Biopython code that builds the backbone (N, CA, C, O; Angstrom):
import numpy as np
from Bio.PDB.StructureBuilder import StructureBuilder

atoms = [
    (1, "MET", "N", (117.913, 89.577, 90.230)),
    (1, "MET", "CA", (116.398, 88.955, 90.501)),
    (1, "MET", "C", (115.505, 89.054, 89.548)),
    (1, "MET", "O", (115.629, 90.044, 88.827)),
    (2, "LYS", "N", (114.548, 88.256, 89.292)),
    (2, "LYS", "CA", (113.510, 88.094, 88.658)),
    (2, "LYS", "C", (111.898, 88.173, 89.301)),
    (2, "LYS", "O", (111.505, 87.340, 90.118)),
    (3, "ILE", "N", (111.121, 89.191, 88.849)),
    (3, "ILE", "CA", (110.041, 89.361, 89.623)),
    (3, "ILE", "C", (108.611, 88.765, 88.440)),
    (3, "ILE", "O", (108.540, 89.384, 87.378)),
    (4, "LYS", "N", (107.931, 88.017, 88.594)),
    (4, "LYS", "CA", (106.807, 87.800, 87.818)),
    (4, "LYS", "C", (105.398, 87.750, 88.656)),
    (4, "LYS", "O", (105.251, 87.497, 89.852)),
    (5, "ILE", "N", (104.634, 87.995, 87.897)),
    (5, "ILE", "CA", (102.825, 88.287, 88.411)),
    (5, "ILE", "C", (102.352, 87.029, 87.835)),
    (5, "ILE", "O", (102.483, 86.847, 86.625)),
    (6, "ASN", "N", (101.729, 86.004, 88.703)),
    (6, "ASN", "CA", (100.829, 85.185, 87.876)),
    (6, "ASN", "C", (99.509, 85.964, 87.794)),
    (6, "ASN", "O", (98.950, 86.385, 88.806)),
    (7, "LYS", "N", (99.052, 86.132, 86.606)),
    (7, "LYS", "CA", (98.090, 86.891, 86.482)),
    (7, "LYS", "C", (96.858, 86.123, 86.543)),
    (7, "LYS", "O", (95.860, 86.735, 86.163)),
    (8, "ASP", "N", (96.674, 84.777, 86.980)),
    (8, "ASP", "CA", (95.544, 84.079, 87.139)),
    (8, "ASP", "C", (95.204, 84.086, 88.534)),
    (8, "ASP", "O", (94.041, 83.820, 88.835)),
    (9, "LYS", "N", (96.239, 84.411, 89.641)),
    (9, "LYS", "CA", (96.096, 84.713, 90.891)),
    (9, "LYS", "C", (95.682, 86.115, 91.115)),
    (9, "LYS", "O", (94.970, 86.522, 92.034)),
    (10, "CYS", "N", (96.125, 86.685, 90.323)),
    (10, "CYS", "CA", (96.205, 88.522, 90.562)),
    (10, "CYS", "C", (94.711, 88.891, 91.034)),
    (10, "CYS", "O", (93.889, 88.341, 90.301)),
    (11, "LEU", "N", (94.186, 89.592, 91.952)),
    (11, "LEU", "CA", (93.177, 90.130, 91.942)),
    (11, "LEU", "C", (93.114, 91.688, 91.661)),
    (11, "LEU", "O", (92.043, 92.282, 91.540)),
    (12, "GLY", "N", (94.439, 92.341, 91.561)),
    (12, "GLY", "CA", (94.607, 93.817, 91.328)),
    (12, "GLY", "C", (94.026, 94.508, 92.554)),
    (12, "GLY", "O", (93.093, 95.309, 92.486)),
    (13, "CYS", "N", (94.695, 94.113, 93.785)),
    (13, "CYS", "CA", (93.928, 94.785, 94.955)),
    (13, "CYS", "C", (95.184, 96.052, 95.215)),
    (13, "CYS", "O", (94.884, 97.023, 95.909)),
    (14, "GLY", "N", (96.306, 95.965, 94.723)),
    (14, "GLY", "CA", (96.881, 97.096, 94.791)),
    (14, "GLY", "C", (97.938, 97.152, 96.190)),
    (14, "GLY", "O", (98.588, 98.165, 96.450)),
    (15, "THR", "N", (97.989, 95.961, 96.988)),
    (15, "THR", "CA", (98.614, 95.794, 97.660)),
    (15, "THR", "C", (100.349, 96.383, 97.570)),
    (15, "THR", "O", (100.907, 97.212, 98.289)),
    (16, "CYS", "N", (100.922, 95.549, 96.339)),
    (16, "CYS", "CA", (102.130, 95.513, 95.985)),
    (16, "CYS", "C", (102.181, 96.918, 95.313)),
    (16, "CYS", "O", (103.262, 97.424, 95.616)),
    (17, "VAL", "N", (101.533, 97.658, 94.613)),
    (17, "VAL", "CA", (101.347, 99.019, 94.099)),
    (17, "VAL", "C", (101.836, 99.978, 95.365)),
    (17, "VAL", "O", (102.839, 100.683, 95.254)),
    (18, "ALA", "N", (101.098, 99.945, 96.486)),
    (18, "ALA", "CA", (101.166, 100.872, 97.409)),
    (18, "ALA", "C", (102.538, 100.537, 98.600)),
    (18, "ALA", "O", (102.932, 101.315, 99.469)),
    (19, "LEU", "N", (103.029, 99.251, 98.322)),
    (19, "LEU", "CA", (104.380, 98.927, 99.080)),
    (19, "LEU", "C", (105.713, 99.499, 98.526)),
    (19, "LEU", "O", (106.683, 99.943, 99.139)),
    (20, "MET", "N", (105.422, 99.321, 96.796)),
    (20, "MET", "CA", (106.147, 99.396, 95.931)),
    (20, "MET", "C", (106.203, 99.936, 94.647)),
    (20, "MET", "O", (106.624, 99.329, 93.663)),
    (21, "PRO", "N", (105.713, 101.252, 94.659)),
    (21, "PRO", "CA", (104.746, 101.718, 93.687)),
    (21, "PRO", "C", (106.273, 101.994, 92.481)),
    (21, "PRO", "O", (106.027, 101.985, 91.275)),
    (22, "GLU", "N", (107.544, 102.189, 92.893)),
    (22, "GLU", "CA", (108.434, 102.014, 91.709)),
    (22, "GLU", "C", (108.296, 100.923, 91.227)),
    (22, "GLU", "O", (108.511, 100.951, 90.015)),
    (23, "VAL", "N", (108.004, 99.843, 91.649)),
    (23, "VAL", "CA", (108.335, 98.393, 90.939)),
    (23, "VAL", "C", (107.030, 98.088, 90.176)),
    (23, "VAL", "O", (107.045, 97.740, 88.995)),
    (24, "PHE", "N", (105.995, 98.221, 90.837)),
    (24, "PHE", "CA", (104.505, 97.626, 90.275)),
    (24, "PHE", "C", (103.724, 98.801, 89.914)),
    (24, "PHE", "O", (103.896, 99.946, 90.332)),
    (25, "GLU", "N", (102.642, 98.290, 88.899)),
    (25, "GLU", "CA", (101.770, 99.254, 88.885)),
    (25, "GLU", "C", (100.305, 98.142, 87.981)),
    (25, "GLU", "O", (100.375, 97.103, 87.323)),
    (26, "ILE", "N", (99.435, 98.792, 88.286)),
    (26, "ILE", "CA", (98.337, 97.935, 87.782)),
    (26, "ILE", "C", (97.989, 98.246, 86.211)),
    (26, "ILE", "O", (97.776, 99.387, 85.800)),
    (27, "ASP", "N", (97.967, 97.279, 85.534)),
    (27, "ASP", "CA", (97.733, 97.241, 84.082)),
    (27, "ASP", "C", (96.177, 97.566, 83.676)),
    (27, "ASP", "O", (95.313, 97.648, 84.549)),
    (28, "ALA", "N", (95.858, 97.763, 82.144)),
    (28, "ALA", "CA", (94.544, 97.853, 82.024)),
    (28, "ALA", "C", (93.592, 97.018, 82.025)),
    (28, "ALA", "O", (92.424, 97.320, 81.778)),
    (29, "GLU", "N", (94.063, 95.702, 82.350)),
    (29, "GLU", "CA", (93.101, 94.496, 82.729)),
    (29, "GLU", "C", (92.923, 94.624, 84.145)),
    (29, "GLU", "O", (92.133, 93.789, 84.586)),
    (30, "GLY", "N", (93.499, 95.554, 85.164)),
    (30, "GLY", "CA", (93.281, 95.703, 86.459)),
    (30, "GLY", "C", (94.245, 94.915, 87.212)),
    (30, "GLY", "O", (93.993, 94.770, 88.408)),
    (31, "LYS", "N", (95.429, 94.313, 86.689)),
    (31, "LYS", "CA", (96.162, 93.557, 87.152)),
    (31, "LYS", "C", (96.997, 93.701, 87.517)),
    (31, "LYS", "O", (97.322, 94.633, 86.782)),
    (32, "SER", "N", (98.311, 93.486, 88.532)),
    (32, "SER", "CA", (99.477, 94.110, 88.547)),
    (32, "SER", "C", (100.458, 93.583, 87.535)),
    (32, "SER", "O", (100.488, 92.474, 87.002)),
    (33, "MET", "N", (101.271, 94.640, 87.383)),
    (33, "MET", "CA", (102.359, 94.227, 86.647)),
    (33, "MET", "C", (103.847, 94.643, 86.993)),
    (33, "MET", "O", (103.966, 95.538, 87.830)),
    (34, "VAL", "N", (105.002, 94.095, 86.443)),
    (34, "VAL", "CA", (106.048, 94.815, 86.977)),
    (34, "VAL", "C", (107.039, 95.809, 86.254)),
    (34, "VAL", "O", (107.746, 95.374, 85.345)),
    (35, "LYS", "N", (107.095, 96.877, 86.563)),
    (35, "LYS", "CA", (107.735, 97.815, 86.039)),
    (35, "LYS", "C", (109.188, 97.634, 85.681)),
    (35, "LYS", "O", (109.653, 97.811, 84.555)),
    (36, "THR", "N", (109.976, 97.196, 86.944)),
    (36, "THR", "CA", (111.475, 97.166, 86.947)),
    (36, "THR", "C", (111.767, 96.049, 87.837)),
    (36, "THR", "O", (110.864, 95.883, 88.657)),
    (37, "SER", "N", (112.710, 95.253, 87.939)),
    (37, "SER", "CA", (113.300, 94.552, 88.909)),
    (37, "SER", "C", (114.727, 94.900, 89.113)),
    (37, "SER", "O", (115.371, 94.346, 90.005)),
    (38, "GLU", "N", (115.307, 95.880, 88.252)),
    (38, "GLU", "CA", (116.718, 96.445, 88.765)),
    (38, "GLU", "C", (117.315, 97.187, 89.938)),
    (38, "GLU", "O", (116.997, 98.332, 90.258)),
    (39, "GLY", "N", (117.930, 96.667, 90.361)),
    (39, "GLY", "CA", (118.709, 97.583, 91.534)),
    (39, "GLY", "C", (117.764, 97.428, 92.822)),
    (39, "GLY", "O", (117.850, 98.244, 93.739)),
    (40, "LEU", "N", (116.791, 96.275, 92.865)),
    (40, "LEU", "CA", (116.280, 96.543, 94.028)),
    (40, "LEU", "C", (116.398, 95.671, 95.373)),
    (40, "LEU", "O", (116.489, 94.482, 95.067)),
    (41, "GLU", "N", (116.422, 95.849, 96.588)),
    (41, "GLU", "CA", (116.755, 95.010, 97.777)),
    (41, "GLU", "C", (116.032, 94.002, 98.013)),
    (41, "GLU", "O", (114.851, 94.284, 98.221)),
    (42, "LEU", "N", (116.399, 92.536, 98.074)),
    (42, "LEU", "CA", (115.866, 91.459, 97.939)),
    (42, "LEU", "C", (114.707, 91.940, 98.841)),
    (42, "LEU", "O", (113.588, 92.282, 98.458)),
    (43, "GLU", "N", (115.239, 91.899, 100.284)),
    (43, "GLU", "CA", (114.612, 91.731, 101.421)),
    (43, "GLU", "C", (113.129, 92.465, 100.987)),
    (43, "GLU", "O", (112.084, 91.816, 101.026)),
    (44, "GLN", "N", (113.169, 93.897, 100.568)),
    (44, "GLN", "CA", (111.923, 94.860, 100.369)),
    (44, "GLN", "C", (111.045, 93.790, 99.401)),
    (44, "GLN", "O", (109.964, 93.428, 99.864)),
    (45, "VAL", "N", (111.366, 93.372, 98.354)),
    (45, "VAL", "CA", (111.052, 92.490, 97.029)),
    (45, "VAL", "C", (110.200, 91.309, 97.646)),
    (45, "VAL", "O", (109.105, 91.139, 97.109)),
    (46, "LEU", "N", (110.577, 90.359, 98.824)),
    (46, "LEU", "CA", (110.237, 89.392, 99.142)),
    (46, "LEU", "C", (109.130, 90.090, 100.319)),
    (46, "LEU", "O", (108.016, 89.567, 100.316)),
    (47, "MET", "N", (109.320, 91.076, 101.186)),
    (47, "MET", "CA", (108.389, 91.631, 101.955)),
    (47, "MET", "C", (107.067, 92.131, 101.304)),
    (47, "MET", "O", (106.052, 92.383, 101.953)),
    (48, "THR", "N", (107.162, 92.229, 100.181)),
    (48, "THR", "CA", (106.148, 92.622, 98.888)),
    (48, "THR", "C", (105.266, 91.749, 98.817)),
    (48, "THR", "O", (104.068, 91.798, 99.094)),
    (49, "ALA", "N", (106.210, 90.551, 98.248)),
    (49, "ALA", "CA", (105.396, 89.207, 97.760)),
    (49, "ALA", "C", (104.886, 88.616, 98.812)),
    (49, "ALA", "O", (103.768, 88.112, 98.704)),
    (50, "LYS", "N", (105.352, 88.575, 99.627)),
    (50, "LYS", "CA", (104.584, 87.707, 100.991)),
    (50, "LYS", "C", (103.277, 88.558, 101.548)),
    (50, "LYS", "O", (102.318, 88.078, 102.152)),
    (51, "SER", "N", (103.493, 90.004, 101.175)),
    (51, "SER", "CA", (101.873, 90.511, 101.527)),
    (51, "SER", "C", (100.760, 90.531, 100.665)),
    (51, "SER", "O", (99.636, 90.891, 101.016)),
    (52, "CYS", "N", (101.127, 90.071, 99.327)),
    (52, "CYS", "CA", (100.227, 89.694, 98.636)),
    (52, "CYS", "C", (99.186, 88.695, 98.834)),
    (52, "CYS", "O", (99.360, 87.494, 98.627)),
    (53, "PRO", "N", (97.919, 89.306, 99.306)),
    (53, "PRO", "CA", (96.839, 88.239, 99.484)),
    (53, "PRO", "C", (96.531, 87.039, 98.995)),
    (53, "PRO", "O", (96.071, 86.083, 99.620)),
    (54, "THR", "N", (96.854, 87.124, 97.611)),
    (54, "THR", "CA", (96.752, 85.496, 96.867)),
    (54, "THR", "C", (98.131, 84.909, 96.590)),
    (54, "THR", "O", (98.059, 83.953, 95.818)),
    (55, "GLY", "N", (99.162, 85.154, 96.926)),
    (55, "GLY", "CA", (100.056, 84.940, 96.424)),
    (55, "GLY", "C", (100.977, 84.962, 95.001)),
    (55, "GLY", "O", (101.944, 84.288, 94.646)),
    (56, "ALA", "N", (100.390, 85.809, 94.501)),
    (56, "ALA", "CA", (100.304, 86.090, 92.623)),
    (56, "ALA", "C", (101.688, 86.738, 92.454)),
    (56, "ALA", "O", (102.016, 86.747, 91.267)),
    (57, "ILE", "N", (102.598, 87.280, 93.274)),
    (57, "ILE", "CA", (104.070, 87.620, 93.234)),
    (57, "ILE", "C", (105.047, 86.372, 93.194)),
    (57, "ILE", "O", (105.180, 85.600, 94.143)),
    (58, "GLU", "N", (105.691, 86.268, 92.025)),
    (58, "GLU", "CA", (106.625, 84.850, 92.007)),
    (58, "GLU", "C", (108.049, 85.839, 92.251)),
    (58, "GLU", "O", (108.126, 86.945, 91.715)),
    (59, "VAL", "N", (109.097, 85.316, 93.083)),
    (59, "VAL", "CA", (110.306, 85.864, 93.019)),
    (59, "VAL", "C", (111.107, 84.902, 92.672)),
    (59, "VAL", "O", (110.934, 83.831, 93.254)),
    (60, "TYR", "N", (112.078, 84.980, 91.758)),
    (60, "TYR", "CA", (113.267, 84.293, 91.384)),
    (60, "TYR", "C", (115.148, 84.967, 91.625)),
    (60, "TYR", "O", (115.441, 86.152, 91.465)),
    (61, "ASP", "N", (115.881, 84.171, 91.913)),
    (61, "ASP", "CA", (117.324, 84.399, 91.764)),
    (61, "ASP", "C", (117.556, 84.863, 90.155)),
    (61, "ASP", "O", (116.680, 84.983, 89.298)),
    (62, "ASP", "N", (118.842, 85.060, 90.028)),
    (62, "ASP", "CA", (119.359, 85.385, 88.654)),
    (62, "ASP", "C", (119.534, 83.924, 88.038)),
    (62, "ASP", "O", (119.733, 83.753, 86.836)),
    (63, "ASN", "N", (119.463, 83.116, 88.759)),
    (63, "ASN", "CA", (119.750, 81.552, 88.306)),
    (63, "ASN", "C", (118.332, 81.185, 87.783)),
    (63, "ASN", "O", (118.263, 80.295, 86.935)),
    (64, "GLU", "N", (117.269, 81.750, 88.185)),
    (64, "GLU", "CA", (116.097, 81.141, 87.837)),
    (64, "GLU", "C", (115.602, 80.015, 88.739)),
    (64, "GLU", "O", (115.059, 79.047, 88.205)),
    (65, "GLN", "N", (115.750, 80.064, 90.097)),
    (65, "GLN", "CA", (115.585, 79.485, 91.510)),
    (65, "GLN", "C", (114.529, 80.209, 91.937)),
    (65, "GLN", "O", (114.701, 81.427, 91.967)),
    (66, "LYS", "N", (113.367, 79.737, 92.313)),
    (66, "LYS", "CA", (112.477, 80.344, 93.036)),
    (66, "LYS", "C", (112.734, 80.530, 94.220)),
    (66, "LYS", "O", (113.241, 79.655, 94.921)),
    (67, "LEU", "N", (112.377, 81.890, 94.709)),
    (67, "LEU", "CA", (112.763, 81.980, 96.105)),
    (67, "LEU", "C", (111.594, 82.541, 97.028)),
    (67, "LEU", "O", (111.618, 82.814, 98.228)),
    (68, "TRP", "N", (110.549, 82.628, 96.085)),
    (68, "TRP", "CA", (109.013, 82.931, 96.893)),
    (68, "TRP", "C", (108.098, 82.817, 95.564)),
    (68, "TRP", "O", (108.485, 83.237, 94.474)),
    (69, "PRO", "N", (106.770, 82.168, 95.788)),
    (69, "PRO", "CA", (106.567, 81.576, 97.320)),
    (69, "PRO", "C", (107.317, 80.059, 97.303)),
    (69, "PRO", "O", (107.798, 79.642, 96.249)),
    (70, "GLN", "N", (107.371, 79.386, 98.360)),
    (70, "GLN", "CA", (108.326, 78.493, 98.838)),
    (70, "GLN", "C", (107.421, 77.353, 98.744)),
    (70, "GLN", "O", (106.369, 77.388, 99.383)),
    (71, "ASN", "N", (107.770, 76.150, 97.878)),
    (71, "ASN", "CA", (106.979, 75.197, 97.458)),
    (71, "ASN", "C", (107.044, 74.125, 98.693)),
    (71, "ASN", "O", (106.401, 73.077, 98.636)),
]
sb = StructureBuilder()
sb.init_structure("model")
sb.init_model(0)
sb.init_chain("A")
sb.init_seg("    ")
for serial, (resi, resn, name, xyz) in enumerate(atoms, 1):
    if name == "N":
        sb.init_residue(resn, " ", resi, " ")
    sb.init_atom(name, np.array(xyz, "f"), 0.0, 1.0, " ", f" {name:<3s}", serial, name[0])
structure = sb.get_structure()
């Protein structure tokens, strides 16, 4: 699984950090960034991505197929 942050959409509100601090942190620009995507439960990552108020968190499977957001 791969997690990407769309920096153009991210407001840096910290919802992702609050839900999964082991995965996300706020960078020097005040935007979310991914620390790791290793060994994570897909359902928890998707729940966090769906909780992002701007839809800035993108989730891909190992074959680079987008899982979230769904188009």
